[in-house]
Residue frames relative to the residue before (quaternion, step in Angstrom):
aa qw qx qy qz dx dy dz
M 1.0000 0.0000 0.0000 0.0000 0.00 0.00 0.00
R 0.2616 -0.7730 0.5579 0.1509 3.58 -1.03 0.78
F 0.1264 -0.7729 0.6210 0.0320 3.52 -1.20 0.76
V 0.2437 -0.7128 0.6275 0.1970 3.53 -1.21 0.56
V 0.1416 -0.7524 0.6408 0.0565 3.53 -0.99 0.98
M 0.1080 -0.8056 0.5821 0.0229 3.56 -0.50 1.22
V 0.2463 -0.7507 0.5989 0.1311 3.55 -0.82 1.05
K 0.3514 -0.7610 0.5091 0.1955 3.56 -0.53 1.18
A 0.4825 -0.6704 0.4952 0.2693 3.54 -1.12 0.79
T 0.2250 -0.7042 0.6497 0.1771 3.52 -1.38 0.31
P 0.6648 -0.4667 0.3500 0.4665 3.62 -1.15 0.21
E 0.6425 0.5245 -0.3223 0.4563 3.60 1.02 -0.77
S 0.7257 0.4464 -0.2646 0.4518 3.61 0.77 -0.99
D 0.6879 0.4612 -0.2898 0.4797 3.61 1.18 -0.42
A 0.4509 0.6783 -0.4651 0.3467 3.59 1.24 0.02
P 0.5427 -0.6176 0.4467 0.3529 3.61 -0.92 0.85
G 0.8238 0.2254 -0.1897 0.4843 3.55 -0.96 0.94
F 0.3604 0.7498 -0.4927 0.2554 3.62 1.24 0.08
Q 0.0163 0.7589 -0.6506 0.0251 3.53 -1.04 0.90
P 0.4179 -0.6914 0.5150 0.2864 3.60 -0.76 0.94
G 0.5889 -0.5846 0.4337 0.3513 3.54 -1.24 0.50
A 0.6904 -0.4943 0.3401 0.4042 3.57 -1.26 0.42
E 0.6551 0.5075 -0.3196 0.4594 3.60 0.96 -0.81
E 0.6325 0.5274 -0.3209 0.4678 3.59 1.00 -0.85
L 0.6651 0.5087 -0.2979 0.4583 3.55 0.91 -0.94
A 0.6576 0.5139 -0.3097 0.4556 3.57 0.95 -0.87
E 0.6563 0.5086 -0.3126 0.4614 3.60 0.94 -0.87
M 0.6855 0.4722 -0.2905 0.4720 3.56 0.91 -0.90
A 0.6187 0.5387 -0.3464 0.4550 3.60 1.02 -0.73
Q 0.6469 0.5132 -0.3148 0.4681 3.58 0.98 -0.82
F 0.6515 0.4996 -0.3101 0.4793 3.59 0.97 -0.85
N 0.6653 0.4978 -0.3024 0.4669 3.60 0.91 -0.90
D 0.6131 0.5423 -0.3483 0.4569 3.61 1.01 -0.77
R 0.6362 0.5231 -0.3207 0.4677 3.57 1.01 -0.81
L 0.6681 0.4993 -0.3062 0.4589 3.59 0.89 -0.93
F 0.6446 0.5041 -0.3178 0.4789 3.59 1.00 -0.80
A 0.6599 0.5173 -0.3092 0.4487 3.60 0.92 -0.91
E 0.6845 0.4622 -0.2753 0.4920 3.59 1.11 -0.67
G 0.4710 -0.7013 0.4229 0.3280 3.60 1.27 -0.05
R 0.4405 0.7286 -0.4290 0.3018 3.58 1.18 0.46
V 0.6882 0.5207 -0.2867 0.4159 3.59 1.05 -0.73
V 0.2060 -0.7254 0.6476 0.1091 3.51 -0.96 1.02
L 0.7668 -0.1317 0.1423 0.6120 3.56 1.00 -0.94
A 0.0426 0.7750 -0.6298 0.0295 3.58 -1.08 0.72
E 0.1274 0.7986 -0.5720 0.1371 3.57 -0.73 1.08
G 0.3073 -0.6785 0.6276 0.2265 3.50 -1.33 0.46
L 0.3312 -0.7476 0.5438 0.1888 3.56 -1.16 0.57
T 0.5246 -0.6095 0.4863 0.3417 3.55 -1.22 0.48
S 0.7148 -0.4254 0.3426 0.4367 3.55 -1.34 0.11
S 0.5691 -0.5893 0.4438 0.3632 3.57 -1.15 0.57
A 0.5092 0.6384 -0.4200 0.3960 3.60 1.23 -0.28
E 0.6998 0.4441 -0.2588 0.4961 3.59 1.19 -0.49
G 0.6694 0.5112 -0.2885 0.4554 3.58 1.28 -0.03
V 0.2466 -0.7211 0.6197 0.1876 3.50 -1.40 -0.03
R 0.2631 -0.7093 0.6215 0.2035 3.52 -1.36 0.25
V 0.2021 -0.7217 0.6453 0.1480 3.53 -1.13 0.68
V 0.1172 -0.8183 0.5628 0.0008 3.56 -0.55 1.25
F 0.1754 -0.7760 0.6025 0.0631 3.55 -0.81 1.09
E 0.0355 0.7849 -0.6158 0.0589 3.56 -0.84 1.03
G 0.8256 -0.1709 0.0734 0.5327 3.55 -0.24 1.27
D 0.7844 -0.3007 0.2469 0.4830 3.55 -0.99 -0.91
A 0.4523 0.7013 -0.4481 0.3207 3.60 1.26 -0.06
E 0.6262 -0.5067 0.4332 0.4044 3.54 -1.29 0.42
P 0.5073 -0.6444 0.4613 0.3385 3.64 -0.86 0.84
K 0.3214 -0.7336 0.5717 0.1781 3.57 -1.07 0.83
V 0.2254 -0.7354 0.6237 0.1395 3.53 -1.13 0.76
I 0.0925 -0.7933 0.6018 0.0031 3.55 -0.71 1.15
D 0.3397 -0.7498 0.5394 0.1772 3.55 -0.74 1.10
G 0.4578 -0.6482 0.5343 0.2911 3.55 -1.18 0.69
P 0.5333 -0.0132 -0.8126 -0.2345 1.55 -2.48 0.12
F 0.3926 -0.7032 0.5501 0.2209 3.51 -1.30 0.45
A 0.5209 -0.7112 0.3924 0.2623 3.55 -0.84 1.08
E 0.7438 0.4234 -0.2349 0.4608 3.60 0.86 -0.90
T 0.1741 -0.8271 0.5253 0.0985 3.61 0.12 1.23
K 0.5735 0.5974 -0.3963 0.3964 3.61 1.09 -0.50
E 0.6759 0.4695 -0.2832 0.4925 3.59 1.25 -0.37
L 0.6254 0.5719 -0.3244 0.4202 3.60 1.25 -0.17
V 0.3304 -0.7094 0.5897 0.1996 3.53 -1.29 0.50
A 0.2860 -0.7764 0.5431 0.1430 3.58 -0.85 1.01
G 0.7821 -0.1206 0.1049 0.6023 3.57 1.18 -0.55
F 0.1411 -0.8032 0.5749 0.0665 3.53 -1.26 0.17
W 0.2049 -0.6999 0.6628 0.1697 3.46 -1.45 0.30
V 0.1448 -0.6769 0.6996 0.1774 3.52 -1.31 0.41
L 0.0450 -0.8397 0.5382 -0.0566 3.56 -0.47 1.27
E 0.3777 -0.6532 0.6036 0.2575 3.50 -1.34 0.46
G 0.1646 0.7803 -0.5921 0.1158 3.56 -1.00 0.82
E 0.5681 -0.6108 0.4426 0.3290 3.54 -1.27 0.42
S 0.8010 -0.0391 0.0736 0.5928 3.58 1.06 -0.75
L 0.6549 -0.4871 0.3974 0.4195 3.53 -1.30 0.29
E 0.6447 0.5396 -0.3204 0.4365 3.56 0.94 -0.89
E 0.6423 0.5225 -0.3224 0.4588 3.58 1.00 -0.82
V 0.6789 0.4786 -0.2938 0.4730 3.60 0.91 -0.89
V 0.6008 0.5441 -0.3571 0.4641 3.60 1.05 -0.69
E 0.6703 0.4928 -0.3029 0.4649 3.60 0.85 -0.93
L 0.6331 0.5289 -0.3198 0.4659 3.57 1.03 -0.79
M 0.7289 0.4449 -0.2542 0.4540 3.58 0.78 -1.00
K 0.5421 0.5865 -0.4083 0.4421 3.59 1.20 -0.26
Q 0.6527 0.5035 -0.3031 0.4781 3.58 1.28 -0.31
A 0.4418 0.6998 -0.4564 0.3268 3.61 1.26 -0.05
P 0.5873 -0.5847 0.4163 0.3740 3.59 -1.10 0.58
N 0.1119 -0.7304 0.6704 0.0679 3.51 -1.23 0.70
P 0.2204 -0.8424 0.4709 0.1419 3.57 0.43 1.24
E 0.8654 -0.0206 -0.0403 0.4991 3.50 -0.95 1.06
A 0.5036 -0.6807 0.3983 0.3526 3.58 1.21 0.58
K 0.2074 0.8166 -0.5095 0.1750 3.58 1.04 0.83
G 0.4561 -0.6592 0.4754 0.3625 3.55 1.09 -0.53
G 0.1818 0.7668 -0.6012 0.1327 3.50 -1.28 0.31
V 0.2820 -0.7457 0.5823 0.1591 3.53 -1.32 0.22
M 0.0875 -0.7486 0.6553 0.0511 3.53 -1.10 0.84
E 0.1767 -0.7427 0.6357 0.1143 3.53 -1.09 0.79
I 0.1094 -0.7989 0.5912 0.0145 3.56 -0.80 1.06
R 0.0904 0.8002 -0.5868 0.0849 3.56 -0.77 1.04
P 0.5003 -0.6249 0.5005 0.3296 3.56 -1.08 0.69
I 0.3747 -0.6794 0.5796 0.2493 3.54 -1.20 0.62
S 0.3655 -0.7464 0.5098 0.2223 3.57 -0.72 1.02
G 0.7565 0.4189 -0.2853 0.4132 3.51 -1.21 0.56
């Protein structure tokens, strides 16, 4: 079964040009290496700032609107994601509870099964 794990953005991580520190990168690289070695990773990527993105908004029959970033509500944004293989949602939750939390800054991950 496949799951998408979305790492929610913070104001810091969505700032244009944001780069995690060397220690953060090393911790995440070690965690990702483990996931790859276990054969769990289908895809894992970080995303650029919302300042580099756009939204396409559909409202009824009107022509879709294109809204340029950045977007104000970072709690609604995704900073990165994994697509993982797992036996159950509970198994993936337990796995992701082991992900690095650099300097105990806090953060949110949303985990959902992929349909189909």
